[in-house]
N, C-alpha and C positions, 0 to 999 in steps of 0.2 A: 229868590222868588218867594220863599216862605216869609221873609221879613216884609216884602211888599204887601202881601195879603194881611199881615198883622197891622201894618200901618193903615191900610184901607179900612179895616174893621174899626180901628180906633177913631178915625176921622168921621165915619158914618154912624158913630154911636149916637143915640137920641140926645144925650146930654150935650153933645158938641154941636148939633145942628143950629141951634138958635144963635150961636156966637160966631161961627165961621162957615164960608162956602169955598170948597177946594176943587180944583181942576186936576183930574187924573191923566197922566201921560204914560202911554205904553210904548216900548221899544220893539221894533221889528226889522230884521235884516232886509237889505235892499235886494232887488232882482240880481241874480248872478252870485249871491252869497247865501250861505246857509248858517244857521245858529239860533240862539235864543234872544237876540237883540242886544244883549250885553256883550256877547262875543260872536262875531260873524267871520266865516271862512269862505274863501273864493270857491266857486263851483267850477270844475274842469269840464266844460261842455264838450271838449274834443274827445273825451273818453267814449262818447257815443259815436261810433264809426259812421253812422248814417246821417249825421247832422249836416254834413257838407256833400256836394256833388262828388261822384266817384273819380272825376278828373280834377279835383281841387284838394288843397291842403288846409287843414284846420289849425289855427293859431290861437291858443288860449290867452286871454287878457284878464286883469283883475275885474271881476264882475261881469265879464263879457267874453266874446270870442270873435274870430274873424275867419271867413272862408275865402281863400284866394285860389283862382284857377291856376293849374300848373302851367309851366312854360309850353307854349305852342297852342294854348287854349285861351278863350276869352269868354267872359260872362260874369254873373254876380257871385259865382262860387257856391252859392247855397243850393240852387236847384238847376242851374244852367252853366255849362262850360262847353262851348263850341270850339271845334278844331279851327285853328287859324290857317288859312291857305296862304302860306308865305309866298308861294309862286305868283299869286295874283295881287296880293296886297303889297308885296315888295318886288316890283318887276325886275330890278337889277340884282336880285339876291344871287342869281347864278349868271353873272355877266359873261358874254362871249369873249370879252377881252381877257378873261381869266382862263379861257380854254374850254368853257362849257358850252353845250349847245341847247340846253333846256333845263327846266326845273320840274321835279316830280314831287308833288305833295304827299306827305305821309301822316298818319295819325300823330299829332303833337309835334311834328317836325317836318323836314323836307329833305330832298336829295337832288344834287346837281348832276346832270348826265352829260355824257359826251366823251370823256376820257377815263381811262383806268390806269392805275399805277401807284407808286409809292410817293409821288410828288417830285422825285428826282428824275424819274423816267415815266413818261405817260404814253399810253398806246390808245389808239382810237377804239372805241367800243362800237361794234356793229349792232345797233339797236334792232335792226331788222331780223336778227336771229333770236331775239329775246322778246319778252313782252313789251309791246309798244302801244302807242295811242292811235295807231292807224285803224281805220274802219275795216271790217272783214271784206268789204267790196272795194278796197283801195290797195294800191301797190306801195310797198315801203321801199324808199330809195335811201341808201346809206350815204352819208357825207362825212368828211373829216370833222370829227367832233360833234356830229349832229346827224339828223336823218330828216327825210321829207316824205309826206304821205300824199299820194296822188290817186284820185278816184279812177276806177277802171272805166273803160268805154261803156256807155249806157247808164252811167251814174254821174251825179253832180254833187259837189260839195267841196269842203276844204281838205279832204283827205282823212281828217279825224272823224268826220261824219259825212257819209255819202248816201244819197237818196236815189232811187231808181228813176230814170227818165221815162216817162210814158210816151213812147214814140207814136202810139196810136192816136194821140191828140192832134197829130198832123193829119188832116182829112185826106190828103192826096198821097199818103205814103204807100197804100196798097190799091190795086185796081178795084173798080167798082163791083166787079163780079166776085170779089173775095172779102173775107172778114179779117180785120187786123186783130191780132192777139198779142197783148203785151206780156213780156216775160222779164225776169230779173236781168237787167242789163241789156235786153234786146227785145226783139219782137219777131213775129212771122205772119205771113199772109196765108190764111186758111182757105183752101179751095173747097173744102167739104170732104166727106168720107169718100175714099176711093180715088182721090186726085191729089197731086202734089204741085207746089208752086215752084217754078224755076224760070229765071230770066223774064219776069213780069208776065208769065203765062201759066195756065193750069194744064197739067198733063195727067193722063190716066195713070194711076199707080198700079204697076204689075205686081200684085201681091204674091203671085206664083214664084217670081224671082226672089222674093224675100223669104221663101220657105214657110209660109203661114200654115200649110197643110202638113199632115203627118207624112213621114218618109214612106209610109206604106199606102199612100193615097194619091189619086190623080187630081191635079189642080187645074181648073179651067178659069182663065181670066176673062172678064167682061168689063165694059166701060163703067168705071166707078164701083166695081164689085168683083167678086170671084166666088168659086164654089169648090168644095173638096169632096171627093168620093173615094171610099176605101177600095183598094184593088181586090181582085179575086183571091180568096183565101183569108181575107181579113174582114172584120166588121167593126162598125163604130160610126161616129158622126163626121169622119173625114179629118177632123183635127186630131183625134185620138183613134187609132186603129189597133185592134187586138187580133192576134192570130186565131183562126178558127181551127180547132182540133178535129179534123175530119175523121180521125180514127175513133172518136167518141160518138160519132153519128151513126147512121145506118151502115150496114155492111158495105165496105168499099173494096175489100180484097177477097180473093179466093179463100175457101174454108181452110186450105192447107198453106196459107200464106200469113205473114206477119205484116201488120200495118204500122208504119213509122211516120209520125207526124213531123213535118218540116215547116219552117217559117213560110206561111202563105201557101203551103201545099202539103202533100203526103206521098209516101212511097210504099208500094206493095212488093214484098220479097218472099219468094217461096221458102218454106221451112227447110231445114236440113233434111236431105233425103228425097227432096222433090225438086223438079225443074219446070220452068215455065215463066210466063210474064207476071205472075203473081196476082193478076186481076181476073183473067178468064180461065187460065189453065195453070195447074200445078200437078204434074203427073209424077208417079213414083219413079225413082231412079234405081235401077238394078245394080247395086254396088258390086255384086258378085261377078259381073261381066268384066270388070277391070281389076286385074291382078287378084282375082278371087276375094275381093274385098279386104285383102291384107291378111287373110287366114293362112297360117303356116303350120308345118309339121303335122300333116295328116288331119288338119282341121277342115271341116266341110262348111262352105259358105252357104247360108240359107237367107234368101232375100225376104224382107218383110215390107209392109207399107210404110214408106218413109224411113226405113232403117234396114239392117241386116244383122245376122248373128253368126258366129262361128261355133259349130257343134263338133264334139269329139266322139269317137267310137268308144265302145265299152273297153274299159281297161286304161283309159286316158282321162286326164283332167285338164280343163281349160285354164290357161294362165294368161293374164293381161288381155283377156277377151279375144285373143287372136292365135295363141299358140296352144297346141295339144302336147301335154307332157305325160309320159308313161307313168302309171301307178305301180309302185313296187309293192305288190301284194304281200310279198314275203316279209317286208319290214313293218307294214301297216296292219297286218292281220295275224292272228295266232291260229295254230292247229289247222292249217290248210291241207297238210299232207298226213298220211297215215304212218303207222309204225314202220320203222326201217326205211323210210323215205326221207328225202331232203327236198326243201323248197327251192326252186330255181326260177328267178324272174326272167320273163321274155317280153318282147315288145307287145304291149297290150294285153298280156295274160301272164300265166305262170305254169310251171310243170312240176311234177313230183317223181323224179327218177329214183331208183333204188340207191341206197347208200352203198359205198364201196364194200364189196364182200357179200352183197345180196343180189338176188336175181328174181325176176318176175316170170313165173311159168306162162302166164297169159295176161292179156291187157286188163282183164277183170279180176285178176288175182293179186294177192299180197306178195311182198318181197320175201323170199326165203333163201336159206343158205344152200350151197352146192354139196349134196350128201350122197354117199353110196348106200344102197339099200340091198337087202337079201330078199329075193322074191320066192315065196313058197309056191310051187307049181301046182297047187291044188285048185286054183281058180280057173274056170273055163277061159281060155285065151282065144279071143277073136275080136276083131274090130268091126265096125259097121261095114256092110257090103259096099257102100259107096266109096269107101276108102281103100278097100282091099286090092283094087285093080291097079292103083297108081302109087301105093306106098311101098317103100322098100321093106325088107324083112323087119318085122315089128315085134314088139313084146309089150304086153300090158303090165303096167306097174301101178301101184297105189301110193299116193303121197298125202301128207297131213296138211290141211288147209288152215287158214287163220282161225276159222270157227271151231277148230279141233275136231272137225268131222272128216272122215276119210273121203277122198275123191279118187275117181278112176279116170286116168287119161291115157291116151296113146302117145308114144314118144319114139323118137329115133333111138336106136342103139348106137351111140356115137363112138363107142369104144369096142374093142374085141370082147365078145361074150363067151364065157366058158361055162358050159352046162355040165354039172357033175351030179349024176343021179337025178333027183327031183328038184334040185336047187339051181337057180340061175343068178349069176352075179352081173349086175347091169350098172354101167356108168351113164348117167342121164345128163344130156345137155339141155338145160331149161330153155335155151334160146331157140330150140328147134321144135317146140311143141306145135302140134297141128290142130287138134280138136279135143274138145272135152267129151269124154265117153261115159259120163256118169249114168246117163239114161239107158246105157246098154249093158252095164255090168254091175253085179252085186257080189263083190268079193268080200270074203271075211277079213277080219282085222288080223292079217298074218304078216303084214309088211313092217319090218323093224329095221332101224339103222344098224349098220355094221359097227 
């Protein structure tokens, strides 16, 4: 290329123009090749994947290329490749003499239908159980190696395409008093709302027999119509009826009764402890009249309004609301008895008898031991006049009390008395004390234990 330009410059020099006229020729690669004109290489147009149709194959040639549609397609290959319907273009491609019953076109190919197997053994294929070309309004009938499509009643066509027959185009198909209504594959004669067509006549439709109303409503049939009305205890439009909760309305029952709502009604029941019809009357029941209300073991039954209770006397505690159980004061309380006494529980109370070896001179006195005393006979000895007439021979003695004060009492002489000089020896039986004589005598402190 550099030498070409040097030659061109020499030929076009001014000194050369008068003598010569030259024609310059340039080299350029043809379409389909690439290069500088002196050397040209073929261009592979097939490297461009979009140069041909997607169902075509690109073939590169020197300086050109060719697009050929794939097998099963037809077209120019560049921008058009249509599927070849072998089943229609080649009618005998699936001949029945070969055991086939039909041809099924597929993208770029086809398939013969009718039998299935390995070629040595062939079994009939039931096309009616698989996808077939029958119309949804047609019946598929399987045959040996084939099948047939037949339009259902009310439809017309070849079975592969079925169209509805409009029976209403026949003007005399329904009576003049009715309207013909076409449906898919059939028709019916419409008598209007509230009537039904049967055997070329119109009859009143008994909507009540069809259960148009709510189960909780009363249905009334009339010519061409009907009405629904909710029954007592329900409310609504008759088609839908809801229960009325009477217990939520104004007072329905007695003040001592319970209101129980029921479907379509209600019930009044007297509360526990009352008897009556629940509406007008609920009077108190005296439970204590029957088996003392169940009160046991010294429990007292007390009737209340609508109830009762079991009460226990002092010294008892109520158990299980019906039984009275004795309170063991000796175990539950402390220091109930005084010195030299022991606590003894009794039914409903307790006692404080003297301990063994101790005696109580009087009910209001403490427990003391049995002791012999020496009585100095210096104290005036006499008892109250009221006692002197009926008491046996007596002797006045003085004993020490709990409060460490001397007390004067009158007592039996329960053992033989021996008086020596001015001293008397007395054996006192504390259980035979009669009277407290403190207010009568003022004896000095001369009584001492032996």
